[in-house]
C-alpha positions as CSV (number, residue, x, y, z in Angstrom):
1,M,7.3,-24.2,-33.1
2,S,3.8,-25.3,-31.2
3,L,5.7,-28.9,-31.8
4,L,8.5,-27.9,-29.8
5,N,9.4,-28.5,-25.8
6,N,9.7,-24.9,-24.1
7,S,13.1,-25.7,-23.2
8,E,14.5,-26.0,-26.8
9,W,13.1,-22.9,-27.9
10,Y,13.1,-20.4,-24.9
11,D,16.0,-18.9,-23.8
12,L,16.2,-18.0,-28.2
13,A,13.0,-16.1,-27.7
14,R,13.0,-14.4,-24.8
15,Q,16.8,-13.4,-25.6
16,T,16.1,-11.6,-28.9
17,N,17.5,-8.5,-29.4
18,W,17.2,-5.9,-32.2
19,T,19.7,-3.8,-33.8
20,P,18.2,0.3,-34.3
21,R,18.4,1.2,-38.5
22,Y,16.6,4.2,-38.6
23,V,17.2,5.9,-34.7
24,S,20.0,5.6,-32.8
25,E,20.4,3.6,-29.8
26,R,20.6,7.0,-27.5
27,E,17.2,8.1,-29.0
28,L,15.4,4.4,-28.9
29,F,16.4,4.0,-25.2
30,P,16.7,7.3,-23.5
31,P,19.1,7.0,-20.2
32,E,16.5,9.1,-18.6
33,L,13.9,6.2,-19.2
34,S,15.7,3.8,-19.7
35,D,19.3,3.5,-18.2
36,P,21.3,6.7,-16.5
37,Y,23.5,4.5,-14.5
38,G,25.7,4.2,-18.1
39,I,25.5,-0.1,-17.2
40,P,27.0,-2.1,-21.1
41,V,23.8,-2.9,-23.2
42,S,25.7,-6.4,-22.8
43,E,25.3,-6.6,-19.1
44,W,21.4,-5.8,-18.2
45,A,20.9,-8.9,-21.6
46,K,22.0,-11.0,-18.5
47,F,18.7,-10.5,-17.0
48,D,17.6,-14.3,-16.3
49,E,14.4,-14.6,-14.8
50,P,14.2,-16.8,-11.7
51,Y,10.3,-17.3,-13.2
52,K,10.4,-18.9,-16.8
53,V,7.0,-18.7,-18.6
54,T,5.5,-18.8,-22.1
55,Y,2.8,-16.7,-23.1
56,R,0.9,-20.1,-24.3
57,D,1.1,-21.1,-20.5
58,Y,0.8,-18.0,-18.4
59,V,-2.9,-18.0,-20.7
60,R,-3.7,-20.6,-19.8
61,T,-2.7,-20.3,-15.9
62,Q,-4.8,-17.0,-15.8
63,R,-7.4,-18.4,-17.1
64,E,-7.5,-21.5,-14.5
65,K,-7.3,-18.7,-11.6
66,D,-9.9,-17.0,-12.6
67,V,-11.9,-20.1,-13.0
68,G,-11.1,-20.9,-10.2
69,A,-11.7,-17.6,-8.4
70,Y,-14.9,-16.4,-10.1
71,S,-16.5,-20.4,-9.2
72,V,-16.0,-19.8,-4.9
73,K,-18.2,-16.3,-6.6
74,S,-20.7,-17.8,-7.6
75,A,-21.3,-20.2,-5.4
76,V,-21.2,-17.8,-2.6
77,D,-24.2,-15.4,-1.8
78,R,-21.5,-12.6,-1.3
79,V,-24.2,-10.0,-0.7
80,A,-25.9,-11.8,2.6
81,F,-22.7,-12.5,3.8
82,Y,-21.8,-8.9,3.7
83,K,-25.4,-7.7,5.3
84,T,-25.1,-9.9,8.1
85,A,-20.7,-9.3,8.7
86,D,-19.7,-7.7,11.7
87,P,-19.1,-3.9,10.7
88,G,-15.2,-4.5,11.2
89,W,-14.7,-7.1,8.2
90,K,-17.3,-4.2,6.3
91,A,-14.5,-1.6,7.7
92,L,-12.3,-3.2,5.7
93,L,-13.8,-4.4,3.0
94,Q,-15.1,-0.8,2.3
95,L,-10.9,0.6,2.8
96,H,-9.9,-1.9,0.4
97,F,-11.5,-1.8,-2.5
98,G,-11.4,1.9,-2.5
99,A,-7.7,2.0,-1.7
100,V,-6.4,-0.9,-3.9
101,P,-7.7,-1.2,-7.5
102,F,-6.6,1.8,-8.9
103,V,-2.9,0.8,-7.3
104,E,-2.9,-1.8,-9.2
105,Y,-4.4,-0.8,-12.4
106,G,-1.3,2.4,-11.3
107,S,1.3,-0.4,-12.0
108,V,-0.3,-1.3,-15.1
109,S,1.9,1.5,-17.1
110,A,4.1,1.0,-15.1
111,F,5.4,-2.1,-15.9
112,A,4.0,-0.8,-19.6
113,R,7.1,1.6,-19.1
114,M,9.8,-1.5,-18.6
115,T,8.3,-3.5,-21.0
116,R,9.2,-0.6,-23.6
117,F,11.9,1.2,-21.9
118,G,13.8,-2.3,-20.8
119,R,17.6,-3.0,-21.7
120,G,17.8,-6.1,-21.2
121,P,15.0,-8.0,-23.7
122,G,14.4,-10.9,-20.4
123,M,13.7,-8.0,-19.0
124,R,10.9,-6.9,-21.1
125,N,9.5,-10.2,-21.4
126,M,9.2,-10.8,-17.7
127,A,7.2,-7.4,-17.9
128,S,4.8,-8.1,-20.6
129,F,3.2,-10.8,-18.5
130,G,3.6,-7.7,-15.8
131,T,1.4,-5.7,-17.0
132,L,-1.4,-8.4,-18.1
133,D,-0.9,-9.3,-14.4
134,E,-2.4,-5.8,-13.1
135,I,-4.5,-5.6,-16.0
136,R,-5.6,-8.5,-14.7
137,H,-5.9,-7.6,-10.8
138,T,-7.3,-4.7,-11.4
139,Q,-10.2,-6.1,-12.9
140,I,-11.0,-9.0,-10.7
141,Q,-11.2,-6.8,-7.5
142,M,-13.1,-3.9,-8.9
143,Y,-15.8,-6.7,-10.0
144,F,-15.5,-8.3,-6.9
145,G,-16.2,-4.9,-4.7
146,Y,-19.5,-3.6,-7.2
147,E,-20.8,-6.5,-5.9
148,F,-21.9,-5.1,-3.1
149,L,-23.4,-1.6,-4.6
150,S,-26.9,-2.5,-4.2
151,V,-26.0,-2.6,-0.1
152,D,-23.3,-0.3,-0.2
153,S,-22.5,3.3,-1.8
154,A,-19.3,2.8,-0.3
155,F,-17.7,0.5,-2.7
156,D,-18.0,2.9,-6.0
157,W,-14.9,4.1,-4.2
158,A,-13.6,1.3,-6.1
159,Q,-13.9,3.2,-9.4
160,K,-14.0,6.7,-8.4
161,A,-11.2,7.1,-5.6
162,P,-8.5,7.8,-8.5
163,N,-10.7,10.2,-10.2
164,T,-10.8,12.4,-6.8
165,D,-8.3,14.6,-4.5
166,N,-9.6,12.4,-1.1
167,W,-7.0,12.7,1.2
168,V,-6.1,9.3,1.2
169,V,-5.7,9.1,-2.4
170,V,-3.5,12.0,-2.6
171,S,-1.0,10.1,-0.1
172,E,-1.3,7.0,-2.2
173,R,-1.0,8.4,-5.1
174,H,2.0,11.0,-4.0
175,A,4.0,7.4,-3.1
176,F,3.2,5.2,-5.6
177,D,4.3,8.0,-8.6
178,D,7.7,8.3,-6.9
179,V,8.1,5.2,-7.0
180,E,6.2,3.6,-9.7
181,H,6.3,6.3,-12.3
182,T,8.7,9.1,-12.0
183,R,11.4,7.1,-12.5
184,D,13.8,4.7,-15.5
185,A,13.0,1.8,-15.6
186,V,15.6,-0.2,-13.6
187,S,14.8,2.0,-11.1
188,S,11.5,1.6,-11.0
189,A,11.0,-1.9,-11.4
190,I,14.3,-2.3,-8.8
191,M,11.5,0.1,-6.4
192,T,8.3,-1.4,-7.2
193,N,9.4,-4.9,-8.0
194,F,11.6,-5.8,-5.1
195,S,10.9,-3.4,-2.4
196,F,7.5,-3.4,-3.3
197,E,5.8,-6.6,-4.3
198,Q,8.4,-8.5,-2.7
199,G,8.7,-6.8,0.2
200,F,5.3,-6.3,1.9
201,T,2.3,-7.3,-0.9
202,N,2.2,-10.3,1.4
203,L,1.1,-8.6,3.9
204,Q,-2.6,-7.2,2.4
205,F,-2.8,-10.8,-0.1
206,I,-1.7,-13.2,1.8
207,A,-1.7,-12.3,5.5
208,L,-5.3,-11.0,4.8
209,S,-6.2,-14.0,2.5
210,A,-6.0,-16.2,5.6
211,D,-8.1,-13.4,7.8
212,A,-11.1,-14.0,5.9
213,K,-10.9,-17.1,4.8
214,R,-11.4,-17.3,8.9
215,N,-14.5,-14.3,8.7
216,G,-15.9,-17.0,6.2
217,D,-15.2,-14.6,3.8
218,H,-14.4,-17.1,0.8
219,S,-15.0,-15.2,-2.2
220,F,-12.2,-12.4,-0.8
221,S,-9.9,-15.0,0.7
222,A,-9.9,-16.5,-3.1
223,M,-9.7,-12.9,-5.0
224,L,-7.1,-11.8,-3.1
225,Q,-4.5,-15.5,-3.6
226,T,-5.5,-15.5,-7.4
227,V,-4.2,-11.8,-6.6
228,Q,-0.9,-12.9,-5.0
229,S,0.0,-15.8,-7.2
230,D,0.8,-12.7,-9.2
231,E,2.7,-10.8,-7.5
232,A,4.9,-13.6,-6.5
233,R,6.0,-13.8,-9.9
234,H,6.3,-10.7,-11.6
235,A,8.1,-9.6,-7.8
236,Q,10.9,-11.4,-8.7
237,I,11.8,-8.7,-11.6
238,G,13.9,-6.7,-9.1
239,E,16.3,-9.4,-7.9
240,P,18.0,-9.8,-11.3
241,L,17.7,-6.0,-12.0
242,L,19.8,-5.8,-8.7
243,E,22.5,-8.5,-9.4
244,I,23.7,-6.5,-12.2
245,M,23.9,-3.7,-11.1
246,I,26.0,-5.2,-8.1
247,S,27.8,-6.6,-10.2
248,N,28.4,-3.3,-12.3
249,G,30.1,-1.4,-9.2
250,K,26.4,0.3,-8.9
251,T,25.5,-1.0,-5.4
252,A,25.6,2.5,-3.8
253,E,22.8,3.1,-6.2
254,A,20.4,0.3,-5.9
255,Q,21.3,0.1,-1.2
256,R,19.2,3.6,-1.5
257,L,16.7,2.8,-4.5
258,V,15.8,-0.1,-1.7
259,D,16.3,2.4,0.8
260,I,14.2,5.0,-0.1
261,S,11.1,2.4,-1.7
262,F,10.8,0.3,1.3
263,W,9.8,3.1,4.0
264,R,7.5,5.0,1.3
265,V,5.9,1.7,0.7
266,W,5.8,0.9,4.6
267,K,4.0,3.5,5.2
268,Q,1.4,2.9,2.9
269,F,1.2,-0.1,4.0
270,S,1.2,0.4,7.6
271,A,-1.8,2.6,7.3
272,L,-3.6,0.3,5.8
273,S,-3.0,-3.4,6.6
274,G,-1.8,-2.2,10.0
275,V,-5.5,-0.6,11.0
276,C,-6.9,-3.4,9.3
277,M,-5.5,-6.2,11.0
278,D,-5.0,-5.5,14.0
279,Y,-8.4,-3.1,14.6
280,Y,-11.3,-4.3,11.6
281,T,-11.0,-7.7,11.9
282,P,-12.8,-9.1,14.6
283,L,-11.1,-10.2,18.0
284,A,-12.3,-13.9,17.5
285,K,-11.1,-13.9,13.8
286,R,-7.5,-12.6,13.9
287,E,-4.6,-14.9,13.9
288,H,-1.7,-12.5,13.8
289,S,-1.3,-8.9,14.8
290,L,0.4,-6.9,12.1
291,K,4.4,-6.8,14.2
292,E,3.9,-10.7,13.9
293,F,3.5,-10.5,9.6
294,V,6.1,-8.2,9.8
295,D,8.6,-10.3,11.4
296,E,7.6,-13.1,9.7
297,F,6.7,-11.4,6.2
298,V,9.7,-8.3,6.0
299,C,11.8,-9.3,8.6
300,Q,13.0,-12.6,8.3
301,Q,11.9,-13.4,4.2
302,F,12.7,-9.8,2.8
303,M,15.5,-9.4,4.7
304,R,16.5,-12.9,4.2
305,N,16.1,-12.1,-0.2
306,L,18.0,-8.8,0.6
307,K,21.6,-10.4,2.4
308,A,21.3,-12.6,-0.4
309,L,21.6,-10.1,-3.5
310,G,24.6,-8.3,-1.1
311,L,22.8,-5.5,0.0
312,Q,22.2,-3.9,3.6
313,K,19.2,-3.7,5.5
314,P,17.9,0.2,5.9
315,W,20.1,2.4,7.4
316,Y,17.1,3.7,9.6
317,W,15.8,-0.1,10.4
318,D,16.7,-0.5,13.6
319,E,16.7,3.1,15.4
320,H,13.2,4.3,13.0
321,F,11.8,1.2,11.3
322,L,11.1,-1.4,14.0
323,P,9.8,1.5,16.2
324,D,7.2,2.3,13.7
325,V,6.0,-1.3,13.6
326,D,4.9,-0.6,17.0
327,T,3.8,2.6,17.2
328,F,2.8,3.8,13.7
329,H,-0.3,1.9,13.3
330,H,-2.0,2.8,16.4
331,A,-2.0,6.3,15.7
332,Q,-3.4,6.3,12.2
333,H,-6.1,4.4,13.1
334,I,-6.7,6.9,16.0
335,G,-7.0,9.5,12.9
336,M,-9.1,7.7,10.6
337,Y,-11.6,7.5,13.5
338,L,-11.9,11.0,14.6
339,Y,-11.7,12.1,11.2
340,R,-14.3,9.5,9.5
341,K,-16.2,12.0,7.9
342,T,-12.8,12.3,5.3
343,G,-13.8,8.9,4.4
344,W,-15.2,6.4,2.3
345,W,-15.5,3.6,4.5
346,N,-17.2,3.7,8.0
347,P,-14.4,2.7,10.5
348,V,-14.7,1.0,14.0
349,A,-12.7,1.9,17.0
350,S,-12.2,-2.2,18.3
351,V,-11.4,-0.9,21.4
352,G,-13.5,-2.8,23.9
353,P,-12.3,-4.2,26.9
354,A,-11.3,-7.5,25.0
355,E,-9.6,-6.0,22.3
356,R,-7.9,-4.0,24.3
357,E,-6.0,-6.4,26.1
358,W,-5.2,-8.0,23.1
359,L,-3.7,-5.2,21.9
360,E,-1.8,-4.8,25.4
361,T,-0.6,-8.6,24.8
362,K,0.3,-7.9,21.5
363,Y,1.8,-4.2,22.0
364,P,2.7,-4.2,25.4
365,G,2.3,-0.5,26.7
366,W,-0.8,0.2,24.6
367,N,-2.7,1.3,27.5
368,D,-0.3,3.3,28.7
369,T,-0.3,5.4,25.7
370,Y,-3.1,4.9,22.6
371,G,-5.0,3.7,25.1
372,Q,-5.3,6.8,26.8
373,V,-6.2,9.0,24.0
374,W,-9.2,6.4,23.0
375,D,-10.2,6.8,27.3
376,V,-10.9,9.7,26.3
377,I,-12.7,9.8,22.7
378,T,-14.9,7.4,25.3
379,E,-15.5,9.7,28.2
380,S,-16.8,12.4,24.9
381,I,-19.2,9.4,23.4
382,L,-20.8,8.4,27.2
383,D,-21.5,11.5,28.1
384,G,-23.0,12.7,24.1
385,N,-20.6,14.7,23.3
386,L,-19.9,13.4,19.9
387,D,-18.7,17.0,18.7
388,K,-15.9,16.7,20.7
389,T,-14.6,13.4,18.8
390,E,-14.8,15.0,16.0
391,P,-11.7,17.8,14.8
392,P,-13.4,20.6,13.8
393,L,-9.9,21.6,11.9
394,L,-7.8,19.2,9.6
395,P,-4.2,17.4,11.1
396,M,-0.8,19.0,9.9
397,L,0.2,15.6,7.1
398,C,3.4,14.7,6.7
399,N,4.8,16.6,3.6
400,M,6.2,13.5,2.1
401,S,3.8,10.1,2.9
402,G,0.8,12.5,3.5
403,L,-0.3,10.8,6.4
404,E,-1.0,12.8,9.9
405,L,1.9,13.3,11.5
406,S,1.8,11.9,14.5
407,G,4.1,10.1,17.5
408,V,3.6,8.5,20.9
409,A,0.5,9.5,22.7
410,G,0.1,8.9,26.4
411,K,3.0,8.4,29.3
412,K,5.4,7.8,26.1
413,W,4.7,11.1,24.3
414,N,7.3,12.0,22.0
415,V,5.8,14.0,19.3
416,K,9.2,15.2,17.3
417,A,9.3,18.3,14.8
418,W,10.9,17.7,11.6
419,H,10.8,20.3,8.8
420,V,12.9,22.0,6.0
421,D,12.9,25.4,5.0
422,L,12.9,25.7,1.1
423,N,12.4,28.9,-0.7
424,G,10.1,30.7,1.5
425,R,7.8,27.5,2.1
426,R,8.4,24.9,6.2
427,Y,7.9,21.1,4.7
428,H,6.9,19.0,7.6
429,F,7.6,15.7,7.9
430,G,6.5,12.8,10.2
431,S,10.2,11.0,10.4
432,A,13.3,11.7,10.2
433,V,13.6,9.0,7.5
434,D,11.3,11.2,5.3
435,K,12.6,14.1,5.5
436,W,16.2,11.9,4.7
437,I,14.5,11.2,1.6
438,F,13.0,14.9,0.6
439,E,16.8,16.4,1.2
440,L,18.2,13.3,-1.9
441,E,15.9,15.4,-4.1
442,P,13.9,18.2,-3.2
443,S,13.4,19.2,-6.9
444,R,11.2,15.9,-7.0
445,Y,9.4,16.3,-4.2
446,R,9.1,20.3,-3.5
447,S,6.2,21.2,-5.7
448,H,4.0,18.4,-3.9
449,L,0.7,19.9,-1.9
450,S,-0.9,17.7,0.6
451,I,-4.7,18.3,1.3
452,V,-3.8,20.5,4.3
453,D,-0.9,22.5,2.0
454,R,-4.0,22.8,-0.6
455,F,-6.0,24.1,2.3
456,V,-4.1,26.8,3.0
457,A,-3.5,28.0,-0.1
458,G,-6.9,28.5,-0.4
459,L,-7.7,25.6,-3.8
460,M,-10.7,24.5,-1.6
461,P,-14.5,26.1,-2.5
462,P,-15.9,28.3,0.8
463,G,-17.0,27.2,3.3
464,P,-17.6,24.6,6.0
465,D,-17.8,21.7,3.6
466,G,-15.4,23.1,0.7
467,V,-12.7,20.4,1.8
468,Y,-15.5,17.3,0.8
469,E,-16.2,18.8,-2.0
470,Y,-12.9,19.5,-2.3
471,M,-12.4,15.7,-2.3
472,G,-15.7,14.7,-4.1
473,M,-17.6,13.8,-1.0
474,A,-21.4,14.1,-0.8
475,P,-22.9,14.2,2.4
476,E,-24.1,10.6,2.1
477,E,-20.3,9.7,1.1
478,R,-18.7,10.6,4.3
479,G,-17.8,8.1,7.1
480,R,-19.4,7.6,10.4
481,C,-18.6,5.3,12.9
482,G,-19.4,1.4,12.1
483,Q,-20.7,0.7,15.1
484,D,-22.5,3.6,15.8
485,Y,-21.2,4.2,19.0
486,Q,-21.9,1.1,20.9
487,W,-18.7,-0.2,21.5
488,A,-18.6,2.2,23.9
489,E,-20.9,1.5,26.1
490,A,-19.0,-1.8,27.7
491,F,-17.5,1.3,29.6
492,R,-20.4,2.7,30.9
493,N,-20.7,0.7,34.6
494,R,-16.6,1.8,34.5
495,K,-17.2,5.1,34.2
496,A,-19.7,5.3,37.0
497,A,-17.5,3.5,39.1
C-alpha cells in the first residue's frame, strides 16, 4: 500500500467498517453513547470529512509544525523577554497558560470517545487524529509556559490548575464537561467541533497570535499558530454530522445543540479572550477590539457556515448575544481586578486616560457605564483606601456559567434577576439564555455547586483564608495588581482639580 497513491486506497480504508460477531450492534454502540437520535448506521457511513489526511502525512506535517515552533522558541530568549514585558502582557500569559492547557487536555478524552463510539468510520478516523492533536496542544503549551517558572511561579498553574477548585477552573470545567464529556459522541462532536472550535478558537489563537507578534512575543505567536492549524482541520468534524442529522429529519435537535453550546462556550471566551484583547494587551499593540474580532470570526465566518448548513442563528442572537459582546467582558474585567486575590495571575486595570479614550471609541458609552465604576476604584486608590478595592465577600455567581452576575453599570444600570426554584433550592443566572439552558435539562445541571454555593454549604475550611485553601492557593500565589496601582497616578492631578 505504501507504493500506491493516496487516492487509490484512502476512501476504501477510511470507509472500512466491521460487523460485530460476539456482541450485538447495540452493545457495541450503546445509543446513549453513540447515537440517541435513531439514525441508521448506513446514514452515518456517509460521513465525508472536508480535510482528508493519512497517518503518514499527518505525522510528517505535525513534525514540521513542531520543528518550526520549537525552533522559534530556541532562537528567542523568552525569559529575558518576559522580564521586560509590559505588565498587561505578563497578565495575559499568566492567565492563558493557567486556563487553556487543561481544556486542551480534557479534549483528548472527548476525541477518544468520538473515536470509540462514533457510528461512521470516517468520523472515527478523523477523531483519532483529533485525539493526537489535543495531546500535542497540551504538551506544547505546558512546555512553553513552564519556561517562565524560573522567574514567575504563576506558570505552575499550567499544570496545577485542573487539580484545584479555583473558581475559574470550576467555571471552565462545568462548561466544557457539559459540551465535551457528558453527552453522546454525535452531540459532543457537534458542540465541540462545530460550535466551540469552528466558532471561537480563532479568537484565542489567530487573533491573539497577531497581537503576540506585534508585542514581540514571537515564540508565543508561533505556538498559537501551530495549535490553530490543527483546530482548523478537526473543527470540520461537526459539519458532516450536522448534514447527516438535518437530512434525516433532526434539524430541531441539531439547532438546539448549536444554540446550547454556542452560548456556553461564548461566556468562557468572552471572559478570557475579551479581557486579554481589550485590557491586557498593551494599548500601542492592539489591532482590533474583541467586538471587531467577533464581528469577523463569528458574525461573518461562523454565521456563513451555519446558514450554509441550513440552520438558523441562535434564537437569542439579536436580543442577548450581540448586546453581550458590547458589555459582558467589561464587567468581568472589573470583577477579576477587584477579586484579584482569587486568581493566580496579576491583573492590570488598563483604564488610564489613553485606554479610556480607546475603549470609548470601540464601545461608545463606556465612560458613562463601566468608566463610572473605575472612577470609584481610582478614587479609592488615590486616597490610599486599597481595602475598598478588595470586596470582603464573594460575588454572586451564575449557576450556569460560573462567572459573576453582572449587568451594564453606571448610567445604564440594568442588572436583572433570573432564577429558578427547584426542590427547595434557588438557582441564579446571569442571563435569560443561561436560565433557558438550565430549564431544558434541570437534572443535568441541578447538582452542580458554584464556589459561592460551596461556601454557603460549609464545604470550605473555616477562617478568612478558608476559601483560598479550598481553591489551593497559598498566600504567595494570590493575584495582585500587576501595575502596583501606579496606573491611577495619571488621574491624581485631575482629582485635585
